Wavefront OBJ file of the C-alpha trace (Angstrom):
o trace
v 0.190 0.173 0.124
v 2.677 2.433 0.838
v 4.056 2.019 -2.743
v 1.018 2.716 -3.854
v 0.821 6.336 -2.162
v 3.784 7.100 -3.119
v 3.216 9.510 -6.183
v 0.907 11.500 -4.598
v 2.865 11.830 -1.752
v 5.697 13.145 -3.797
v 3.359 15.761 -5.679
v 2.440 17.034 -2.050
v 5.885 17.668 -0.776
v 6.623 19.423 -4.149
v 3.468 21.528 -4.403
v 3.738 22.768 -0.861
v 7.421 23.648 -1.183
v 6.867 25.583 -4.900
v 3.399 26.823 -3.672
v 2.322 26.394 -7.162
v -1.193 24.864 -7.449
v -0.514 23.977 -11.096
v 2.305 21.600 -10.527
v 1.138 17.507 -11.760
v 2.120 14.315 -10.956
v 1.490 10.935 -12.603
v -0.563 8.932 -11.385
v -0.098 5.006 -11.812
v -3.090 3.169 -13.302
v -4.272 -0.334 -12.651
v -6.138 -2.164 -15.430
v -8.004 -5.173 -14.976
v -9.702 -7.743 -17.577
v -9.193 -4.972 -20.313
v -7.438 -5.489 -23.827
v -7.594 -1.835 -24.341
v -6.225 0.520 -21.811
v -8.062 4.156 -22.084
v -6.558 5.481 -18.951
v -3.344 6.430 -20.233
v -1.629 9.444 -18.199
v -3.659 10.393 -15.663
v -2.087 13.766 -13.720
v -3.681 15.369 -10.434
v -4.333 18.797 -12.047
v -5.032 20.534 -8.692
v -6.352 19.862 -4.874
v -8.709 21.651 -2.890
v -8.156 21.230 0.697
v -8.420 22.901 4.154
v -12.005 24.262 3.205
v -14.356 21.006 4.723
v -13.990 20.021 8.071
v -14.121 16.359 7.797
v -16.071 14.096 5.491
v -17.600 15.252 1.859
v -20.623 12.669 1.518
v -21.743 14.566 -1.503
v -21.357 16.804 -4.814
v -22.957 17.648 -7.855
v -22.273 19.817 -11.156
v -24.955 21.749 -12.189
v -26.906 21.584 -15.262
v -25.026 23.734 -17.281
v -21.858 22.508 -15.691
v -20.191 25.794 -14.679
v -20.755 25.296 -10.627
v -19.908 21.956 -8.325
v -21.392 22.161 -4.935
v -20.077 20.218 -2.038
v -21.251 19.011 1.538
v -20.768 16.867 4.476
v -19.776 16.475 7.841
v -19.509 19.975 8.716
v -23.131 21.202 7.747
v -21.643 23.670 5.481
v -22.738 23.763 1.594
v -19.708 25.157 -0.607
v -20.286 26.148 -4.408
v -17.023 26.719 -6.741
v -16.915 27.962 -10.091
v -15.492 26.199 -13.474
v -12.670 28.115 -14.216
v -13.472 29.948 -16.739
v -12.184 28.643 -20.105
v -12.327 25.409 -19.281
v -12.922 22.813 -21.972
v -16.342 22.237 -22.797
v -17.635 24.548 -19.867
v -19.802 27.538 -20.852
v -18.337 31.118 -20.454
v -19.553 33.924 -18.224
v -21.456 35.897 -20.930
v -23.259 32.301 -22.003
v -24.181 31.823 -18.489
v -25.626 35.141 -17.948
v -29.286 34.255 -19.490
v -29.146 30.768 -18.109
v -29.449 31.536 -14.453
v -33.421 31.819 -13.840
v -35.028 33.975 -11.775
v -35.251 33.324 -8.216
v -38.410 35.425 -7.861
v -40.381 32.088 -8.717
v -39.920 30.926 -5.434
v -38.534 33.298 -2.880
v -38.890 36.840 -4.313
v -35.217 37.374 -4.493
v -33.997 39.114 -7.717
v -31.670 37.239 -10.375
v -28.044 38.661 -10.781
v -25.339 38.523 -13.269
v -23.279 35.039 -13.336
v -21.199 35.327 -9.678
v -17.856 34.617 -11.348
v -18.118 38.308 -13.576
v -16.756 39.591 -9.808
v -12.825 39.776 -11.131
v -12.073 36.361 -9.200
v -8.847 35.209 -10.638
v -8.965 31.670 -12.149
v -5.431 30.802 -12.360
v -3.514 29.235 -14.959
v -4.811 26.859 -17.621
v -4.115 24.022 -15.568
v -6.417 25.521 -13.002
v -10.114 23.564 -13.292
v -11.589 25.053 -10.557
v -10.967 28.479 -9.224
v -9.115 27.967 -6.070
v -11.807 29.647 -3.280
v -15.406 28.631 -3.021
v -17.909 31.346 -4.507
v -20.485 30.681 -1.825
v -20.709 28.994 1.408
v -23.858 28.771 2.690
v -24.448 28.199 6.371
v -27.495 26.894 8.320
v -27.235 23.380 8.872
v -26.508 22.331 12.212
v -25.234 18.487 11.158
v -24.026 16.800 8.568
v -25.554 17.280 4.838
v -26.496 13.875 3.237
v -27.499 14.935 -0.271
v -27.354 17.795 -2.491
v -29.912 18.717 -5.874
v -29.648 21.147 -8.603
v -32.414 22.764 -10.814
v -32.088 23.878 -14.258
v -32.048 27.687 -12.943
v -29.460 26.871 -10.359
v -31.572 26.870 -7.117
v -30.027 23.976 -4.493
v -31.779 21.648 -2.151
v -29.463 20.535 0.528
v -30.883 17.629 2.914
v -29.495 16.818 6.268
v -29.098 14.865 9.516
v -30.749 17.811 11.193
v -33.838 16.903 9.550
v -34.617 19.794 7.404
v -34.492 20.345 3.782
v -32.783 23.993 2.536
v -33.516 26.082 -0.385
v -30.227 28.340 -1.892
v -29.860 30.008 -5.095
v -26.349 30.510 -6.223
v -27.164 34.446 -7.116
v -27.974 34.824 -3.411
v -25.169 35.345 -0.669
v -25.356 33.834 2.932
v -29.304 33.672 2.653
v -31.444 30.170 2.956
v -34.687 30.736 0.906
v -36.616 28.098 2.584
v -36.467 25.654 5.228
v -38.634 21.911 5.212
v -39.015 20.111 8.274
v -38.723 16.758 8.665
v -39.467 14.018 11.654
v -36.066 12.166 11.133
v -32.617 12.262 8.960
v -33.231 13.734 5.073
v -31.137 11.131 3.272
v -32.063 12.242 -0.354
v -33.650 15.000 -2.164
v -34.278 15.736 -5.606
v -36.052 18.439 -7.877
v -38.777 17.123 -10.451
v -37.257 17.812 -13.668
v -39.712 19.860 -15.083
v -41.361 21.624 -12.316
v -38.912 23.082 -9.955
v -41.261 24.232 -7.433
v -41.384 20.688 -6.649
v -39.148 18.292 -5.016
v -39.203 14.746 -3.387
v -37.162 13.848 -0.280
v -36.603 10.162 1.228
v -36.059 10.007 5.000
v -35.280 7.911 8.090
v -39.204 7.925 8.969
v -39.625 5.284 5.995
v -41.439 8.019 4.455
v -41.015 9.847 0.957
v -42.268 12.994 0.526
v -43.291 15.290 -2.405
v -43.421 18.788 -1.555
v -44.543 22.507 -2.828
v -41.606 25.102 -2.715
v -44.150 28.070 -3.118
v -46.830 26.421 -0.467
v -43.895 25.409 1.875
v -45.887 22.145 1.991
v -46.144 18.465 1.609
v -48.972 17.603 -1.151
v -48.355 13.959 -1.188
v -46.389 10.993 0.697
v -45.935 7.246 0.731
v -45.168 5.365 3.984
v -42.285 2.387 2.921
v -42.080 -0.591 5.263
v -38.006 0.132 5.103
v -35.582 3.387 5.382
v -35.096 5.659 2.660
v -31.935 6.050 1.390
v -32.025 7.049 -1.901
v -34.619 8.535 -4.643
v -34.971 9.489 -7.938
v -37.522 11.374 -10.841
v -37.543 9.375 -13.784
v -36.233 11.710 -16.966
v -39.543 12.793 -17.811
v -41.095 12.818 -14.441
v -44.066 10.644 -14.695
v -42.434 8.149 -12.175
v -40.218 8.418 -9.250
v -38.416 5.788 -7.556
v -37.014 5.166 -3.741
v -34.187 2.861 -2.681
v -34.215 1.341 0.867
v -31.870 0.551 3.406
v -32.348 -3.278 2.663
v -31.789 -3.243 -0.866
v -34.843 -2.847 -2.631
v -35.732 0.147 -5.416
v -39.639 0.813 -5.355
v -41.069 2.264 -8.206
v -44.246 4.770 -8.058
v -46.128 6.937 -10.424
v -46.020 10.655 -9.636
v -49.578 11.679 -10.806
v -51.642 9.112 -8.836
v -48.650 8.022 -6.434
v -49.544 3.991 -7.552
v -46.858 1.367 -6.637
v -45.864 0.052 -10.135
v -43.030 -2.316 -9.014
v -39.763 -3.495 -6.679
v -36.404 -4.408 -8.037
v -34.756 -6.369 -5.694
v -31.032 -5.212 -5.822
v -29.305 -8.245 -5.006
v -27.424 -11.616 -5.678
v -29.152 -14.734 -6.056
v -26.582 -16.289 -4.109
v -23.185 -15.834 -1.445
v -22.789 -13.318 0.584
v -24.844 -10.452 -1.533
v -27.822 -12.658 -1.653
v -29.573 -10.124 0.920
v -29.871 -6.631 -0.187
v -27.758 -3.964 1.125
v -28.138 -0.441 1.588
v -28.873 1.418 -1.846
v -26.478 4.284 -2.138
v -27.619 6.044 -5.452
v -29.949 6.251 -7.972
v -29.311 7.562 -11.437
v -31.183 7.429 -14.750
v -28.863 6.172 -18.199
v -30.153 6.270 -21.934
v -33.048 9.066 -21.261
v -34.834 7.073 -18.516
v -34.279 3.699 -20.557
v -32.175 2.224 -18.037
v -31.262 2.464 -14.353
v -28.171 2.668 -12.575
v -28.322 1.473 -9.122
v -25.064 1.743 -6.038
v -25.460 -0.293 -3.308
v -23.509 -1.612 -0.308
v -22.397 -5.058 -1.797
v -19.700 -3.390 -3.533
v -21.551 -3.806 -6.457
v -23.313 -1.513 -9.388
v -26.240 -2.626 -11.162
v -27.786 -1.393 -14.643
v -31.493 -2.352 -15.232
v -33.793 -2.012 -18.177
v -36.789 0.569 -17.154
v -38.699 -1.601 -19.676
v -39.356 -5.221 -17.800
v -36.968 -3.890 -14.816
v -34.618 -7.074 -15.580
v -30.872 -6.958 -14.480
v -28.475 -5.765 -17.710
v -25.173 -5.811 -16.204
v -23.214 -6.013 -12.872
v -20.001 -4.014 -12.248
v -17.637 -5.090 -9.876
v -14.205 -3.728 -8.579
v -14.740 -1.222 -6.245
v -15.310 -1.828 -2.093
v -18.439 -0.309 -0.807
v -19.353 -1.797 2.559
v -20.490 0.850 4.515
v -20.140 3.997 2.812
v -22.554 6.439 1.112
v -20.968 6.218 -2.327
v -22.631 6.192 -5.421
v -21.722 5.652 -9.343
v -21.873 8.377 -11.814
v -22.332 8.683 -15.762
v -20.530 10.308 -17.910
v -22.396 13.163 -20.165
v -23.370 10.286 -22.777
v -23.686 7.595 -20.472
v -20.904 5.745 -22.302
v -18.537 5.467 -19.158
v -19.320 4.863 -15.494
v -17.242 6.442 -12.564
v -16.843 5.363 -8.528
v -14.973 6.154 -5.804
v -14.189 3.254 -3.497
v -13.402 2.432 -0.010
v -9.354 1.271 -0.925
v -8.847 5.036 -1.442
v -9.140 4.492 -5.288
v -11.427 5.571 -8.928
v -12.763 3.216 -10.873
v -14.206 3.395 -14.208
v -15.845 0.893 -16.277
v -17.310 1.027 -20.075
v -21.215 0.683 -19.645
v -21.208 -1.015 -23.223
v -18.545 -3.751 -22.111
v -16.403 -2.895 -24.840
v -12.348 -3.445 -24.575
v -13.063 -7.087 -22.638
v -10.376 -9.928 -23.043
v -11.136 -11.839 -25.976
v -13.024 -15.068 -24.997
v -10.477 -18.327 -24.498
v -11.034 -21.459 -23.257
v -9.753 -20.275 -19.938
v -11.816 -17.252 -19.956
v -15.462 -16.492 -20.701
v -16.929 -12.774 -20.613
v -20.418 -12.876 -19.645
v -22.384 -9.771 -21.164
v -24.476 -9.457 -17.573
v -20.983 -9.132 -15.499
v -18.423 -6.428 -15.863
v -15.210 -7.058 -14.356
v -13.206 -4.882 -17.225
v -12.135 -1.581 -15.331
v -9.361 0.641 -15.023
v -8.784 2.644 -11.502
v -6.186 4.788 -10.067
v -4.978 5.818 -6.443
v -6.952 9.528 -5.920
v -6.560 9.888 -1.841
v -5.038 8.659 1.100
v -8.514 7.926 2.529
v -11.727 6.833 1.212
v -13.411 7.906 -1.767
v -16.318 8.967 -1.041
v -17.572 10.742 -4.236
v -16.025 11.191 -7.869
v -17.560 12.430 -10.994
v -16.619 13.412 -14.592
v -16.493 17.013 -15.703
v -19.265 17.824 -17.337
v -18.825 17.395 -21.147
v -16.917 13.821 -21.174
v -18.219 11.759 -24.089
v -17.181 9.304 -26.778
v -13.724 8.477 -25.074
v -11.545 9.370 -22.208
v -9.002 11.299 -24.039
v -8.531 14.161 -22.285
v -11.297 13.403 -19.357
v -11.346 15.429 -16.364
v -12.576 13.595 -12.706
v -13.271 15.134 -9.753
v -12.931 13.220 -6.491
v -13.707 14.228 -2.403
v -12.764 11.959 0.016
v -13.392 11.278 3.996
v -10.951 13.990 5.301
v -12.572 16.751 3.288
v -10.243 17.251 0.087
v -11.241 17.573 -3.324
v -8.948 16.658 -6.336
v -9.112 16.954 -9.851
v -7.613 14.638 -12.142
v -6.870 14.460 -16.013
v -6.030 11.951 -18.373
v -4.005 12.841 -20.929
v -3.404 11.485 -24.298
v -0.051 9.550 -24.190
v 2.952 10.352 -26.106
v 3.279 9.172 -29.764
v 6.082 6.816 -28.406
v 4.259 5.411 -25.854
v 1.059 5.000 -27.780
v 3.333 2.746 -30.336
v 4.695 0.478 -28.091
v 1.374 -0.060 -26.200
v -0.160 -1.028 -29.112
v -0.917 -4.686 -29.647
v -0.121 -5.325 -26.518
v -2.303 -6.841 -23.566
v -2.410 -4.733 -20.273
v -0.238 -6.748 -17.725
v -1.543 -8.692 -15.119
v -4.470 -9.909 -17.309
v -3.147 -13.119 -18.999
l 1 2 3 4 5 6 7 8 9 10 11 12 13 14 15 16 17 18 19 20 21 22 23 24 25 26 27 28 29 30 31 32 33 34 35 36 37 38 39 40 41 42 43 44 45 46 47 48 49 50 51 52 53 54 55 56 57 58 59 60 61 62 63 64 65 66 67 68 69 70 71 72 73 74 75 76 77 78 79 80 81 82 83 84 85 86 87 88 89 90 91 92 93 94 95 96 97 98 99 100 101 102 103 104 105 106 107 108 109 110 111 112 113 114 115 116 117 118 119 120 121 122 123 124 125 126 127 128 129 130 131 132 133 134 135 136 137 138 139 140 141 142 143 144 145 146 147 148 149 150 151 152 153 154 155 156 157 158 159 160 161 162 163 164 165 166 167 168 169 170 171 172 173 174 175 176 177 178 179 180 181 182 183 184 185 186 187 188 189 190 191 192 193 194 195 196 197 198 199 200 201 202 203 204 205 206 207 208 209 210 211 212 213 214 215 216 217 218 219 220 221 222 223 224 225 226 227 228 229 230 231 232 233 234 235 236 237 238 239 240 241 242 243 244 245 246 247 248 249 250 251 252 253 254 255 256 257 258 259 260 261 262 263 264 265 266 267 268 269 270 271 272 273 274 275 276 277 278 279 280 281 282 283 284 285 286 287 288 289 290 291 292 293 294 295 296 297 298 299 300 301 302 303 304 305 306 307 308 309 310 311 312 313 314 315 316 317 318 319 320 321 322 323 324 325 326 327 328 329 330 331 332 333 334 335 336 337 338 339 340 341 342 343 344 345 346 347 348 349 350 351 352 353 354 355 356 357 358 359 360 361 362 363 364 365 366 367 368 369 370 371 372 373 374 375 376 377 378 379 380 381 382 383 384 385 386 387 388 389 390 391 392 393 394 395 396 397 398 399 400 401 402 403 404 405 406 407 408 409 410 411 412 413 414 415 416 417 418 419 420 421 422 423 424 425 426 427 428 429 430
């Protein structure tokens, strides 16, 4: 283990001595059961530390891809601005007309993009502005989940039994508070009506809230603790993940029960369902990605709710780690309790060719790549918005149990290295 930690430790010493946040260091990647390596030269591009106190439990990019919010143990919600000029991101001029009007919910007026305040974004290697744009205080305990609306409202759910509403254009002001009788584990805006949101709580209830009226308009009581929830992309259904490894599906308009997906293995130590830690739709709602505490990520068809594929490799036994997707759904990214970040292809390409000793199952995917990211549990990992088609020049942001945020970049290999690697299997796969 000490050998694996070496590269990041050397990077940290050099950056502290030089004071240069753009110093990068190569990070050795691991390839498992893949013919073609896609993580060629992963470098630690930037580190944001000393802001969060304790673990970061949740982080999300806004739909426009120009802000990242992070939250966790210290009860503070931080909003970070993506550095201006970062490839694939909107410029401040483009964002100016997409902020939305805060008056619809709270009566506060909208403003121009807050990054126009003259904040220096640093050299081209810097992916994030180095200081948080906003720090929202108000929660008394850990924040467990956050959600963005299309017009940059933010919901945060907490162990203090509340959900709070914020807007990135409004500084140091909570726009609304929604009380619950127990920990609020999950929260999400309706995809087409941001006056509505869904919350899941440890009191085993899922509630649908009307924001302007500050009241619950509908609720369902489940038999298990609710640990995750989501709306379908078309807003016609909602889903709730439970502590015992089930995903329950309901109609939004009528609140009628549809079905239950039993997220577990048919045999072995994972035949009893484990806590659902994340739910995310893929391919415009045709498939569903589910993360759980049996160290598995599963992809289900929403047509017949059957298992499409199970992804293995990471360690997630006790943490609230959930997988995320690239913009086109071609790749899955996930943190892990073994301090690494893992990447899979959703189409199962680049598997080792089948042989007499090796058979490839289409419903199992153990072909992954990973890289060492933190000296502690990686509690979250996201692709930068715009990642699609390939991992060439892709950027990843990861968060850890000790509150650090790191940005990595997968750089294109030098021509001589690419030629040497061509036609050669990844080491350790034979």
